[in-house]
Rosetta silent file (secondary structure, phi, psi, omega in degrees, C-alpha in Angstrom):
SEQUENCE: MRFDTPVTVSGPMRTPAQMLDDQSYDGHSSVHDDATAESMGLTGAPIEGPTHFSQFDPLAVAVWGTDWFERGCISSHFRTMVVAGEEVQASLTTTGPNAARIEAHKADGQPVLTGTASLGPDHGETELGARLARLGDPGELFVVDQLHVGMRERVAEPVSISHEERNGPLYPFSLAEKLERITERHPWYTPEGAASSPRHRAIVPIEMASVLAHKAGRGFPVRRPSLGLFLDLEVQLAAGPILVDQPYTVEHEVVGLGQSRRTESYWTRSTVTDADSGVVAAIVLLHSGVFKESYPAYPRKHLA
SCORE:     score description
SCORE:     0.000 S_00000001
   1 L     0.000  130.107 -175.329   -0.023   -0.025   -0.007 S_00000001
   2 L  -122.180   13.185 -178.790    1.519    3.309   -1.130 S_00000001
   3 L  -115.180  148.318  173.890   -1.304    5.691   -0.310 S_00000001
   4 L   -73.724  -27.215 -177.481   -2.162    7.538    2.921 S_00000001
   5 L   -68.357  125.382  178.829   -5.828    6.969    2.403 S_00000001
   6 L   -59.505  144.404  178.776   -7.023    3.828    4.294 S_00000001
   7 L  -119.160  133.941  175.451   -8.064    0.975    2.030 S_00000001
   8 E  -115.191  128.267  172.316  -10.648   -1.671    3.088 S_00000001
   9 E  -122.719  142.944 -177.578  -10.839   -5.022    1.424 S_00000001
  10 E  -131.049  148.187  179.952  -13.380   -7.656    2.200 S_00000001
  11 L   -99.933  176.670 -177.962  -13.776  -11.339    1.279 S_00000001
  12 L   -86.198  167.009  178.772  -16.958  -13.231    0.497 S_00000001
  13 L   -61.822  136.345  176.374  -19.095  -15.035    3.042 S_00000001
  14 E  -126.918  155.073  175.060  -17.462  -18.463    3.886 S_00000001
  15 L  -116.996   95.887 -175.875  -18.705  -21.398    5.892 S_00000001
  16 L   -66.718  151.707 -176.031  -15.738  -22.678    7.970 S_00000001
  17 L   -96.446  140.597  173.287  -15.593  -26.340    8.823 S_00000001
  18 L   -80.834  114.047 -178.690  -15.639  -27.994   12.264 S_00000001
  19 L  -118.909    6.306 -178.527  -12.571  -30.328   12.297 S_00000001
  20 L  -118.556   26.396  178.580  -12.105  -30.870   16.024 S_00000001
  21 L   -70.504  -17.318  169.409  -15.296  -32.830   16.872 S_00000001
  22 L   -97.717   10.599 -179.622  -12.920  -35.795   17.588 S_00000001
  23 L   -69.990  145.019  178.379  -10.461  -33.877   19.609 S_00000001
  24 E  -146.018  150.785  171.070   -9.500  -35.326   22.929 S_00000001
  25 E  -153.015  147.616 -176.980   -7.073  -34.624   25.745 S_00000001
  26 L    56.630   24.209  175.469   -6.620  -36.351   29.075 S_00000001
  27 L    82.308    8.707  177.856   -8.823  -39.107   27.766 S_00000001
  28 E  -138.843  166.382 -174.270  -12.008  -37.108   27.333 S_00000001
  29 E   -65.680  163.659 -177.848  -13.734  -35.019   24.766 S_00000001
  30 L  -104.901  175.748 -178.716  -13.043  -31.360   24.260 S_00000001
  31 L   -67.793   -2.934  176.839  -15.444  -28.318   24.178 S_00000001
  32 L   -84.498   -3.027  175.907  -15.452  -28.901   20.346 S_00000001
  33 L   -90.624  134.578 -174.006  -17.714  -31.925   20.904 S_00000001
  34 H   -59.153  -48.941  179.694  -21.430  -31.000   20.781 S_00000001
  35 H   -60.528  -41.114 -179.929  -22.387  -32.822   23.930 S_00000001
  36 H   -67.203  -40.452  177.702  -19.510  -31.399   25.912 S_00000001
  37 H   -61.244  -38.338 -175.531  -20.194  -27.968   24.567 S_00000001
  38 H   -72.482  -36.498  176.397  -23.867  -28.228   25.630 S_00000001
  39 H   -59.220  -23.260  176.070  -22.747  -29.196   29.132 S_00000001
  40 L   -92.053    2.212 -178.658  -21.004  -25.762   29.385 S_00000001
  41 L    77.432   22.046  179.937  -24.174  -24.025   28.270 S_00000001
  42 L   -89.594  153.073  177.436  -22.877  -23.241   24.764 S_00000001
  43 L   -71.876  -17.846  176.635  -25.204  -23.294   21.774 S_00000001
  44 L  -175.694  175.072  179.693  -23.077  -25.691   19.860 S_00000001
  45 L   -73.845  128.177 -179.548  -19.468  -26.956   19.533 S_00000001
  46 E   -75.818  144.257  169.903  -17.331  -23.961   18.498 S_00000001
  47 L   -71.070  138.338  179.004  -15.155  -24.030   15.442 S_00000001
  48 L   -59.607  132.236 -170.119  -11.515  -23.594   16.385 S_00000001
  49 H   -57.880  -35.781  177.685  -10.703  -19.932   16.206 S_00000001
  50 H   -63.625  -16.153  176.418   -7.557  -20.132   13.906 S_00000001
  51 H   -53.929  -34.559 -173.791   -9.803  -21.634   11.207 S_00000001
  52 H   -75.706  -15.014 -177.308  -10.888  -18.101   10.487 S_00000001
  53 H   -59.003  -36.301 -176.393   -7.320  -16.880    9.836 S_00000001
  54 H   -62.746  -28.163 -178.389   -7.319  -18.315    6.276 S_00000001
  55 H   -68.994  -19.785  178.722  -10.098  -15.876    5.268 S_00000001
  56 H   -90.633  -13.423 -176.488   -7.634  -12.986    5.861 S_00000001
  57 H   -65.592  -43.520  179.352   -4.829  -14.445    3.742 S_00000001
  58 H   -68.455  -28.818  178.237   -6.121  -13.295    0.339 S_00000001
  59 H   -67.487  -47.222 -178.105   -6.963   -9.811    1.789 S_00000001
  60 H   -66.908  -36.249  178.880   -3.424   -9.438    3.147 S_00000001
  61 H   -67.914  -37.342  176.488   -1.873  -10.699   -0.100 S_00000001
  62 H   -61.396  -30.734 -179.148   -3.965   -8.198   -2.039 S_00000001
  63 H   -85.179  -48.548 -166.692   -2.476   -5.378    0.133 S_00000001
  64 H  -114.659   -0.792 -179.427    1.054   -6.597    0.712 S_00000001
  65 H    74.764 -171.325 -173.010    1.707   -9.345   -1.877 S_00000001
  66 H   -75.948   -1.540  168.794    3.150  -12.771   -1.092 S_00000001
  67 H   -59.073  -20.165  177.912    5.523  -11.270    1.443 S_00000001
  68 H   -53.439  -39.094 -178.993    2.535  -11.935    3.787 S_00000001
  69 H   -74.228  -11.460  179.471    3.605  -15.608    3.820 S_00000001
  70 H  -101.853  -37.727 -168.498    7.144  -14.694    4.854 S_00000001
  71 H  -138.809   21.938 -176.684    6.699  -11.846    7.336 S_00000001
  72 E   -79.186  158.035  171.517    2.978  -11.546    8.080 S_00000001
  73 E  -142.829  130.301 -179.521    1.393  -11.290   11.513 S_00000001
  74 E  -121.503  125.792 -172.878   -2.218  -11.829   12.397 S_00000001
  75 E  -134.223  117.472 -166.334   -3.332  -10.992   15.989 S_00000001
  76 E  -131.534  134.097  169.789   -6.866  -11.788   16.948 S_00000001
  77 E  -102.340  114.572 -176.275   -9.246  -11.380   19.854 S_00000001
  78 E   -79.036  128.406 -176.239  -12.070  -13.942   19.488 S_00000001
  79 L  -112.116  -41.019  179.647  -15.463  -12.445   20.408 S_00000001
  80 L  -129.497  132.941 -179.896  -18.239  -14.780   19.322 S_00000001
  81 L   -71.879  143.545  176.814  -18.074  -18.505   18.799 S_00000001
  82 L  -110.951  137.004  177.282  -18.972  -19.874   15.386 S_00000001
  83 E  -110.355  160.021  178.684  -20.642  -23.286   14.947 S_00000001
  84 L   -49.914  133.254  179.649  -20.819  -25.531   11.860 S_00000001
  85 L    95.889  -12.526  175.453  -23.053  -24.115    9.158 S_00000001
  86 L   -81.179  147.514 -178.153  -22.625  -20.447   10.104 S_00000001
  87 L  -100.614  148.574 -175.544  -21.292  -18.071    7.512 S_00000001
  88 E  -139.229  141.622  174.342  -18.372  -15.649    8.270 S_00000001
  89 E  -124.084  133.384  176.105  -16.981  -12.665    6.318 S_00000001
  90 E  -106.144  142.654  175.003  -13.574  -11.144    6.847 S_00000001
  91 E  -140.168  158.808 -174.188  -12.388   -7.650    6.171 S_00000001
  92 E  -138.055  127.444  179.278   -9.053   -5.729    6.465 S_00000001
  93 E  -122.780  120.996  179.722   -8.657   -1.889    6.688 S_00000001
  94 E   -68.224  145.739  178.652   -5.173   -0.462    6.358 S_00000001
  95 E  -119.043   -2.993 -174.518   -3.881    1.882    9.112 S_00000001
  96 E   175.991  178.362 -175.810   -0.464    2.480    7.564 S_00000001
  97 L   -61.353  -28.150 -176.756    1.879    1.101    4.936 S_00000001
  98 L  -129.399   24.999 -173.314    2.491   -2.156    6.844 S_00000001
  99 E  -144.136  149.405  178.878   -0.445   -2.254    9.351 S_00000001
 100 E  -155.452  151.844  164.730   -4.158   -2.909    9.316 S_00000001
 101 E   -90.011  148.861  179.126   -7.132   -3.521   11.497 S_00000001
 102 E  -129.669  160.164  173.418   -9.106   -6.747   10.819 S_00000001
 103 E  -160.004  154.928  172.810  -12.531   -7.985   11.763 S_00000001
 104 E  -135.723  146.251  177.166  -14.809  -10.861   10.918 S_00000001
 105 E  -140.727  164.152  176.508  -18.585  -11.147   11.394 S_00000001
 106 E   -83.944  179.772 -176.932  -21.390  -13.568   10.854 S_00000001
 107 L   -66.833  -23.326  176.615  -24.110  -13.124    8.339 S_00000001
 108 L   -88.419   -3.034  177.636  -26.321  -11.410   11.060 S_00000001
 109 L   100.541   -8.792  179.050  -23.605   -8.986   11.886 S_00000001
 110 L   -61.026  138.310 -175.995  -22.408  -10.576   15.097 S_00000001
 111 E   -76.817  136.377  174.226  -18.620   -9.905   15.500 S_00000001
 112 E   -97.575  -43.344  179.003  -16.521  -13.112   15.368 S_00000001
 113 E  -155.835  160.801  173.384  -13.150  -11.574   15.889 S_00000001
 114 E  -139.979  156.947  176.414  -11.282   -8.246   15.900 S_00000001
 115 E   167.394 -149.213 -177.447   -7.615   -7.500   15.728 S_00000001
 116 E  -135.505  155.896  170.765   -4.587   -6.423   13.668 S_00000001
 117 E  -135.170  147.472 -178.516   -2.617   -7.613   10.776 S_00000001
 118 E  -159.191  165.567 -178.155    0.803   -6.333    9.795 S_00000001
 119 E  -120.178  122.927 -179.201    3.868   -7.030    7.663 S_00000001
 120 L   -77.088 -176.568   16.335    7.271   -7.217    9.498 S_00000001
 121 L   -81.177  -23.623  179.229    9.862   -7.034   10.572 S_00000001
 122 L   -92.081  107.658 -178.138    8.415   -3.983   12.505 S_00000001
 123 L   -96.240   -2.756 -176.684    4.896   -4.928   13.493 S_00000001
 124 L    62.786 -156.739  178.814    4.277   -2.090   15.943 S_00000001
 125 L   -84.419  119.434 -179.206    1.741   -2.701   18.620 S_00000001
 126 L   -85.630  169.897  179.207   -0.403   -5.758   17.882 S_00000001
 127 H   -60.255  -43.497 -179.759   -3.829   -6.521   19.187 S_00000001
 128 H   -78.038  -29.716  171.924   -2.524   -9.137   21.585 S_00000001
 129 H   -55.796  -44.297 -176.722    0.545   -7.104   22.494 S_00000001
 130 H   -68.948  -41.761 -176.238   -1.771   -4.380   23.743 S_00000001
 131 H   -70.004  -38.283  179.269   -4.009   -6.783   25.603 S_00000001
 132 H   -66.115  -36.807 -179.295   -1.153   -8.526   27.249 S_00000001
 133 H   -65.035  -25.128 -175.457    0.359   -5.203   28.338 S_00000001
 134 L   -89.748    0.094  179.330   -2.976   -4.313   30.088 S_00000001
 135 L   -63.133  134.537  176.142   -2.957   -7.435   32.244 S_00000001
 136 L  -112.238 -160.745  178.031   -3.263   -6.769   35.947 S_00000001
 137 L   -61.186  122.912 -177.069   -3.201   -8.941   39.117 S_00000001
 138 L   -72.392  -16.536 -176.714   -5.108  -12.175   38.107 S_00000001
 139 L    81.884 -165.091 -178.155   -6.321  -12.605   41.747 S_00000001
 140 L   -74.596  122.717 -176.408   -6.798  -16.038   43.447 S_00000001
 141 L  -111.739  146.589 -178.961   -6.513  -18.855   40.965 S_00000001
 142 L  -124.158  -17.209 -177.557   -7.651  -22.511   41.310 S_00000001
 143 L  -109.454  -41.477 -179.596   -7.126  -24.146   37.888 S_00000001
 144 L  -105.798   26.519 -173.590   -3.997  -22.423   36.556 S_00000001
 145 L   -71.461  -18.634 -179.436   -2.554  -21.800   40.036 S_00000001
 146 L   -86.364   -3.399  179.598    0.432  -23.998   39.479 S_00000001
 147 L   -91.177  155.395  172.185    1.664  -21.734   36.555 S_00000001
 148 L  -146.562  151.182  175.964    3.830  -18.666   36.915 S_00000001
 149 L   -61.039  130.890 -179.976    5.073  -16.017   34.426 S_00000001
 150 L   101.048  -13.277  175.216    8.409  -17.146   33.097 S_00000001
 151 L   -59.508  134.996 -176.315    7.676  -20.877   33.310 S_00000001
 152 E  -128.702  149.776  167.693    9.145  -22.643   30.201 S_00000001
 153 E  -142.834  130.267 -176.493    8.813  -25.903   28.503 S_00000001
 154 E  -104.869  125.939  177.867   10.921  -27.097   25.559 S_00000001
 155 L   -66.833  133.251 -168.162    9.309  -29.854   23.429 S_00000001
 156 L   -64.043  -42.622  179.523   11.718  -32.779   23.587 S_00000001
 157 L  -115.924  148.052  172.503   11.797  -33.654   19.934 S_00000001
 158 L   -52.444  148.172  179.370   11.514  -31.631   16.807 S_00000001
 159 E  -120.373  161.474  177.316    7.997  -31.515   15.290 S_00000001
 160 L  -154.406  166.269  173.521    6.724  -31.175   11.723 S_00000001
 161 L  -118.893  120.158  175.365    3.543  -31.228    9.655 S_00000001
 162 L  -100.722  178.017 -173.835    3.427  -33.649    6.812 S_00000001
 163 L   -78.621  -35.879 -170.529    0.778  -33.807    4.081 S_00000001
 164 L  -108.879  -20.693 -175.858   -0.860  -37.131    5.040 S_00000001
 165 L   -82.128  137.498  178.791   -0.214  -37.752    8.728 S_00000001
 166 L   -72.097  161.282 -173.971   -2.784  -36.657   11.342 S_00000001
 167 E  -107.388   34.393  170.727   -1.484  -34.371   14.092 S_00000001
 168 L    91.878  179.796 -177.814   -2.395  -36.322   17.242 S_00000001
 169 L   -61.231  -32.483 -179.994   -5.333  -36.274   19.643 S_00000001
 170 L   -73.289  -31.796 -177.903   -5.418  -32.531   19.970 S_00000001
 171 E  -135.020   80.114 -170.360   -5.532  -32.003   16.179 S_00000001
 172 L   -79.565   50.953  173.935   -7.118  -35.176   14.719 S_00000001
 173 L  -148.055  158.593  176.210   -6.711  -34.183   11.021 S_00000001
 174 L   -99.478  170.547  176.506   -3.932  -34.144    8.437 S_00000001
 175 H   -63.935  -38.799  177.417   -2.913  -31.268    6.282 S_00000001
 176 H   -62.550  -44.534  179.216   -4.518  -33.085    3.255 S_00000001
 177 H   -63.393  -40.128 -179.465   -7.795  -33.298    5.164 S_00000001
 178 H   -59.470  -44.933 -170.306   -7.593  -29.605    6.217 S_00000001
 179 H   -69.405  -17.573  177.940   -7.006  -28.621    2.551 S_00000001
 180 H   -76.815  -21.185 -172.585  -10.205  -30.471    1.479 S_00000001
 181 H  -127.864    3.022 -179.331  -12.199  -28.109    3.745 S_00000001
 182 L   -61.931  148.663 -173.690  -10.129  -24.995    4.160 S_00000001
 183 L   -74.212  -32.414 -174.891  -12.027  -21.736    3.411 S_00000001
 184 L  -129.985  117.488 -175.829   -9.249  -20.346    1.158 S_00000001
 185 L   -94.164  147.635  174.515   -7.092  -22.692   -0.984 S_00000001
 186 L  -138.758  139.499  179.887   -3.631  -21.827   -2.277 S_00000001
 187 H   -61.318  -26.432 -179.561   -1.490  -23.944   -4.638 S_00000001
 188 H   -64.083  -18.677 -178.150    1.554  -23.513   -2.429 S_00000001
 189 H   -75.568  -17.415 -166.280   -0.116  -25.594    0.254 S_00000001
 190 L  -105.576  156.630  172.781   -0.152  -28.732   -1.993 S_00000001
 191 L   -53.469  -42.967 -174.469    2.512  -31.225   -3.266 S_00000001
 192 L   -66.420  -36.700 -178.990    1.449  -30.295   -6.825 S_00000001
 193 L   -94.841    2.868 -175.732    1.967  -26.522   -6.369 S_00000001
 194 H   -55.666  -42.883 -172.738    5.034  -26.677   -4.229 S_00000001
 195 H   -60.332  -24.985 -178.803    7.456  -25.934   -6.995 S_00000001
 196 H   -85.127   -3.256  176.224    5.794  -22.539   -7.614 S_00000001
 197 L   -80.048  158.597 -179.073    6.356  -21.333   -3.976 S_00000001
 198 L   -54.312  -29.390  177.540    9.274  -19.146   -3.127 S_00000001
 199 L   -95.162   -3.633 -176.603   11.084  -21.992   -1.356 S_00000001
 200 L    64.102   23.839  179.490   10.026  -24.587   -3.965 S_00000001
 201 L  -138.928  157.693 -178.997    8.442  -26.564   -1.208 S_00000001
 202 L   -67.489  147.538 -178.415    4.868  -26.921    0.025 S_00000001
 203 E  -117.095  156.048  179.004    4.028  -24.440    2.874 S_00000001
 204 L   -89.144  132.411  170.699    1.736  -24.863    5.958 S_00000001
 205 L   -52.041  145.479 -178.812   -1.295  -22.523    6.080 S_00000001
 206 H   -57.974  -36.036 -177.553   -0.936  -19.764    8.614 S_00000001
 207 H   -66.987  -14.755  176.507   -4.021  -20.980   10.448 S_00000001
 208 H   -98.867    9.361  175.294   -2.061  -24.269   11.173 S_00000001
 209 H   -63.265  -37.396 -179.911    0.896  -22.570   12.831 S_00000001
 210 H   -70.045  -29.357  173.357   -0.807  -23.118   16.186 S_00000001
 211 H   -60.377  -52.263 -179.611   -1.172  -26.848   15.266 S_00000001
 212 H   -62.692  -40.525 -175.265    2.552  -27.179   14.816 S_00000001
 213 H   -64.927  -32.535 -168.637    3.276  -25.166   17.975 S_00000001
 214 H  -119.774    9.186 -176.214    0.964  -27.180   20.218 S_00000001
 215 L   -72.650  -20.718 -174.563    0.730  -30.747   18.715 S_00000001
 216 L  -137.064  161.358  175.546    3.437  -32.196   21.019 S_00000001
 217 L   107.736  167.383 -173.737    4.903  -31.806   24.497 S_00000001
 218 L   -72.623  -32.119 -169.855    3.609  -32.293   28.077 S_00000001
 219 L    85.793  157.124  175.937    1.878  -28.977   28.388 S_00000001
 220 L   -76.788  152.358 -171.626    1.802  -26.723   31.359 S_00000001
 221 L   -75.452   74.563  172.411    0.299  -28.084   34.581 S_00000001
 222 L   -80.777  140.684 -177.032   -3.391  -26.978   34.365 S_00000001
 223 L   -74.008  141.688 -172.867   -5.576  -28.842   36.831 S_00000001
 224 L  -126.073  158.151   -8.155   -7.701  -31.632   35.374 S_00000001
 225 L   -68.541  143.303  177.826  -10.309  -32.678   34.470 S_00000001
 226 L  -160.379  160.097 -177.998  -11.163  -29.300   32.922 S_00000001
 227 L  -117.842  131.590 -172.942  -12.263  -27.847   29.560 S_00000001
 228 E  -120.614  171.459  177.753  -10.367  -25.117   27.733 S_00000001
 229 E  -159.125  160.173  173.399  -10.788  -22.925   24.625 S_00000001
 230 E   -76.897  130.315  173.524   -8.821  -20.359   22.650 S_00000001
 231 E  -105.172  -33.960 -179.676   -9.559  -16.787   23.755 S_00000001
 232 E  -152.278  148.267  176.184   -6.918  -14.929   21.646 S_00000001
 233 E  -149.085  139.779  171.117   -4.242  -15.966   19.195 S_00000001
 234 E  -129.081  135.272  174.401   -1.422  -14.281   17.369 S_00000001
 235 E  -121.894  120.112 -179.946    0.776  -15.840   14.676 S_00000001
 236 E  -120.787  120.701  178.531    3.763  -13.904   13.677 S_00000001
 237 E   -87.391  112.133  179.526    5.975  -15.199   10.827 S_00000001
 238 L   -83.757  -44.812  177.841    9.630  -14.079   11.619 S_00000001
 239 L  -147.255   61.435 -176.537   11.230  -15.985    8.732 S_00000001
 240 L   -79.219 -168.042   -4.564    8.458  -17.839    7.198 S_00000001
 241 L   -80.329  169.702  172.866    6.715  -19.533    5.689 S_00000001
 242 L   -74.954  132.395 -172.530    6.497  -22.702    7.731 S_00000001
 243 E   -99.629  145.483  174.470    7.353  -25.634    5.453 S_00000001
 244 L   -75.199  142.231 -178.917    5.723  -28.971    5.160 S_00000001
 245 L    71.573    4.742  176.023    7.947  -31.846    6.281 S_00000001
 246 L   -90.510  130.121  178.028   10.417  -29.451    7.868 S_00000001
 247 L   -81.880  144.387 -179.067   11.388  -30.213   11.483 S_00000001
 248 E  -136.654  138.440  167.609   11.080  -27.399   13.967 S_00000001
 249 E   -88.869  151.428 -174.608   11.960  -27.098   17.602 S_00000001
 250 E  -132.769  127.686  170.351    9.352  -25.539   19.936 S_00000001
 251 E  -125.560  131.315 -179.321    9.781  -23.762   23.235 S_00000001
 252 E  -107.483  143.047  175.092    6.824  -22.398   25.275 S_00000001
 253 E  -135.353  132.981  178.977    6.920  -19.745   27.876 S_00000001
 254 E   -76.518  121.289 -177.017    4.093  -18.575   30.173 S_00000001
 255 E  -118.941    4.025 -176.905    3.873  -14.740   29.725 S_00000001
 256 E  -175.600  147.583  176.594    0.624  -13.880   31.473 S_00000001
 257 E  -131.278  150.066  177.313   -2.143  -15.122   33.845 S_00000001
 258 E  -167.712  176.800  172.080   -5.723  -13.803   34.247 S_00000001
 259 E  -151.022  159.615  172.492   -9.322  -14.617   34.889 S_00000001
 260 L  -130.208 -171.251 -177.688  -12.869  -13.540   33.896 S_00000001
 261 L   -58.785  -41.067 -177.086  -16.233  -14.373   35.252 S_00000001
 262 L  -102.850  -15.334 -170.343  -16.314  -17.832   33.681 S_00000001
 263 E  -136.921  152.345  161.548  -12.706  -18.666   33.007 S_00000001
 264 E  -103.007  153.676 -176.001   -9.182  -18.686   34.349 S_00000001
 265 E  -149.653  161.133  178.698   -6.589  -18.186   31.659 S_00000001
 266 E  -145.931  147.612 -177.012   -2.870  -18.190   30.833 S_00000001
 267 E  -104.429  131.892  175.233   -0.847  -16.721   27.957 S_00000001
 268 E  -127.686  141.163  176.714    1.970  -18.749   26.335 S_00000001
 269 E  -109.357  116.591 -178.743    4.449  -17.485   23.797 S_00000001
 270 E  -109.090  131.405 -178.566    5.776  -20.363   21.615 S_00000001
 271 E  -105.340  118.096 -173.821    8.952  -19.890   19.641 S_00000001
 272 E  -106.526  115.569 -172.546    9.071  -22.089   16.558 S_00000001
 273 E  -117.488  134.601  175.546   12.692  -22.539   15.276 S_00000001
 274 E   -62.011  123.145 -175.380   13.948  -24.303   12.131 S_00000001
 275 L   -70.057  -22.400 -176.772   15.773  -27.305   13.444 S_00000001
 276 L   -90.075  -42.055 -174.332   18.313  -27.370   10.626 S_00000001
 277 L   -94.613  -20.188 -175.037   19.196  -23.641   10.399 S_00000001
 278 L    77.847    9.484  179.910   18.485  -22.459   13.927 S_00000001
 279 L   -84.835  136.923  174.620   16.482  -19.516   12.558 S_00000001
 280 E   -72.083  121.516 -175.237   13.261  -18.550   14.297 S_00000001
 281 E   -94.091  -36.814 -173.713   10.487  -19.164   11.730 S_00000001
 282 E  -157.629  155.728  174.621    7.420  -18.045   13.823 S_00000001
 283 E  -125.801  122.667  175.650    6.254  -16.885   17.205 S_00000001
 284 E  -109.843  119.091  175.672    2.755  -17.982   18.330 S_00000001
 285 E  -103.666  117.674 -176.018    1.051  -16.115   21.179 S_00000001
 286 E  -121.687  127.148  173.609   -1.877  -18.016   22.608 S_00000001
 287 E  -104.960  104.798 -171.409   -4.299  -16.928   25.308 S_00000001
 288 E  -102.236  131.678  172.992   -5.981  -20.125   26.586 S_00000001
 289 E  -102.509  149.535  173.971   -9.080  -20.054   28.834 S_00000001
 290 E  -122.657  118.584 -179.145  -10.305  -22.799   31.179 S_00000001
 291 E   -63.934  125.871 -178.510  -13.977  -22.949   32.184 S_00000001
 292 H   -57.433  -50.195 -174.984  -14.040  -22.673   35.996 S_00000001
 293 H   -65.882  -11.000  177.545  -17.207  -24.850   36.299 S_00000001
 294 H   -83.319   -7.521  175.207  -15.571  -27.656   34.329 S_00000001
 295 L   -96.186  110.000 -171.249  -13.123  -28.330   37.124 S_00000001
 296 L   -56.151  -32.507 -175.258  -14.971  -30.457   39.687 S_00000001
 297 L   -88.924    7.773  179.896  -12.854  -29.280   42.653 S_00000001
 298 L   -63.630  130.778 -177.913  -13.387  -25.582   41.892 S_00000001
 299 L   -61.120  125.092 -175.975  -14.659  -23.841   45.018 S_00000001
 300 H   -63.218  -28.784 -178.979  -18.403  -23.240   44.559 S_00000001
 301 H   -73.646  -11.588  177.628  -18.369  -19.930   46.357 S_00000001
 302 H  -103.276    9.563  173.542  -15.997  -18.547   43.661 S_00000001
 303 L   -94.717  138.626 -176.461  -18.193  -19.513   40.710 S_00000001
 304 L   -64.168    0.000    0.000  -20.292  -16.785   39.149 S_00000001
């Protein structure tokens, strides 16, 4: 973008797919299962938030070109859950040469997410950077009370995403299965189109960066059994794109703790590093919430 006048680009209505209905952790179903979601008083099993990120890729490419896949950053606060069959539209409005506000809404106008998109290396203040900076004292915690800011976990072995292999119980689908249902397809995601990508290799969709970052490892000690969900997510490509079949090391760090009326929450910054070159490929900032009432030992007097 070379003009001072803000530019708004919008995509078509899309119907994102629910691909986590078989998700499980600690031996039980997740909130993405209809029955489990109903037990929490939700209207249906929510579609995983990062699924919506793909609707912004064509908009960002229209503004910044394919550099988006190398140095793009999408930073999102999720506002309303989307269930299977609902339509969503994404839009992006520039706020400077390399920065924009983003939003997505349902067909009836309900906001799905708001946030920022930017092209690095200088991303300025992102949506989640601002939210994290505003965190105060979380108060007394009972589900994420074993966590503390600065706690780290390094995944023992390098991880990767292949085309055909599923990504474990947390992400029970393969890249091939995702590409059959992704809202926005790109030839660079496929084995057939790999040769046309800048690295001459297939790339992982930005919406699956969180899959790579969180598919393996012990995880931080959140009290169980309990049910969680994504509240906010930021994916920043430092030296992208993330490549299919490339091994990456992952290190997680707790960078914030908080709570709301219904949830306790924790923020983790995951650094994804190319295992061969040692270059940081991406940084994933995730704000995870845990429903208080889903933890059987939660003190009743502290439930809203």
